[in-house]
C-alpha positions in Angstrom: -12.1 7.3 -61.1 -13.4 4.6 -58.8 -14.1 5.5 -55.2 -13.0 3.0 -52.5 -15.2 3.0 -49.5 -14.2 1.5 -46.2 -17.1 0.3 -44.3 -17.0 0.6 -40.5 -18.7 -2.4 -38.9 -21.7 -1.2 -37.0 -22.7 -2.8 -33.7 -25.6 -5.1 -33.9 -28.7 -4.4 -31.9 -27.8 -7.1 -29.3 -24.4 -5.6 -28.8 -25.9 -2.1 -28.3 -28.4 -3.5 -25.7 -25.6 -5.2 -23.8 -23.7 -1.9 -23.7 -26.7 0.0 -22.5 -27.9 -2.6 -20.1 -24.9 -4.2 -18.4 -25.5 -7.6 -16.8 -26.2 -7.3 -13.1 -23.6 -8.9 -10.8 -24.9 -12.2 -9.6 -23.9 -13.7 -6.2 -21.3 -16.1 -7.8 -19.7 -13.6 -10.2 -16.3 -11.9 -9.8 -17.9 -8.4 -10.0 -20.3 -9.2 -7.1 -17.4 -10.4 -4.9 -15.3 -7.4 -6.0 -18.1 -5.0 -5.0 -18.6 -6.8 -1.7 -14.9 -6.6 -0.9 -15.0 -2.9 -1.4 -17.7 -2.2 1.2 -16.4 -0.4 4.2 -16.5 -2.1 7.6 -15.6 -0.5 10.9 -13.6 -2.3 13.6 -10.6 -2.4 15.9 -7.1 -3.4 14.6 -5.2 -5.8 16.9 -1.5 -6.3 16.4 -0.7 -9.5 18.3 2.9 -9.7 17.4 3.8 -6.2 18.6 1.2 -4.9 21.1 1.0 -1.1 20.7 2.9 -1.2 17.5 2.2 -0.1 13.9 1.7 -2.3 10.9 2.2 -0.8 7.4 1.3 -2.8 4.3 0.1 -2.4 0.7 -3.0 -4.3 -0.6 -4.4 -5.1 -4.1 -6.7 -8.0 -4.6 -8.2 -7.6 -8.0 -6.8 -6.7 -11.4 -7.5 -3.1 -12.2 -7.7 -2.1 -8.5 -5.2 0.5 -7.3 -2.5 -0.5 -4.8 -3.5 1.0 -1.5 -1.2 1.6 1.5 -2.5 1.0 5.0 -0.8 2.2 8.2 -2.5 0.7 11.3 -1.8 1.1 15.0 -2.8 -1.5 17.5 -6.0 -0.7 19.4 -7.2 2.0 17.0 -10.6 2.0 15.3 -10.6 2.0 11.4 -13.1 2.0 8.6 -11.5 -0.2 5.9 -12.7 -2.3 2.9 -14.1 -5.7 3.8 -11.5 -7.4 1.6 -8.7 -5.9 3.6 -10.4 -7.0 6.9 -10.6 -10.5 5.6 -7.0 -10.4 4.5 -5.9 -9.3 8.0 -7.9 -12.1 9.6 -7.0 -15.0 7.3 -3.6 -14.4 5.5 -1.4 -12.5 8.0 0.1 -15.4 9.9 3.2 -17.7 9.9 3.4 -21.4 10.2 5.0 -23.3 13.1 6.5 -26.5 11.8 6.4 -29.8 13.8 8.5 -32.8 13.2 6.8 -36.2 13.3 8.2 -39.7 13.3 6.4 -41.7 10.6 6.3 -45.4 9.8 9.6 -47.1 9.6 11.4 -44.4 11.5 11.1 -41.8 8.7 11.0 -38.1 9.8 8.3 -35.8 8.3 7.8 -32.1 8.6 4.2 -30.9 9.1 2.7 -27.6 9.7 1.8 -27.8 13.4 -0.2 -24.6 13.6 -0.5 -21.1 12.2 0.2 -18.1 14.5 -1.8 -15.0 13.7 0.2 -11.8 13.6 -2.8 -9.5 13.6 -6.6 -9.4 13.4 -9.4 -7.0 12.7 -12.3 -7.1 15.1 -15.5 -5.9 13.4 -17.8 -3.5 15.3 -20.6 -4.3 12.9 -22.7 -7.4 12.4 -21.3 -10.7 11.2 -21.8 -11.5 7.5 -23.8 -14.8 7.2 -21.9 -15.6 4.0 -18.6 -15.7 5.8 -19.7 -18.3 8.4 -18.5 -21.8 7.7 -21.2 -24.2 6.4 -22.3 -26.9 8.7 -21.9 -24.9 11.9 -25.1 -23.6 13.4 -25.6 -20.4 15.4 -27.1 -21.2 18.8 -29.4 -18.7 20.5 -28.6 -17.9 24.1 -31.6 -17.5 26.3 -31.0 -15.8 29.6 -33.3 -16.6 32.5 -35.4 -13.6 33.8 -33.8 -11.6 36.5 -35.2 -12.1 40.0 -35.3 -8.9 42.1 
């Protein structure tokens, strides 16, 4: 009787090395940004829309991350992930529309400005990667005190 053998493909040496030595996250990679967004930052939550109020929201930025719930009170100090702090400072706003009169008497609707609903003021240093390019930081030199 003939015996049928099923061969299981073995991993090549290169595949084994990749599994043992994962590629380090580079500055432009998604894994690097994901790890950076998970770093905890400490700061004060400001609720501009309802001073003294509470804001409750759920947050998930990357596939595979769990959905996290945050309940924040105006003026309180929190330690939250950097990605959540960025979200509070950049995405939680509403547009105020402005009507303009264009050429030939046509009306157009434009976003006049965005009103921030809340913000997160960091109590730690500013990340140099978050600063807009082209804007320099100026050093302030105070004159010596005369007694």
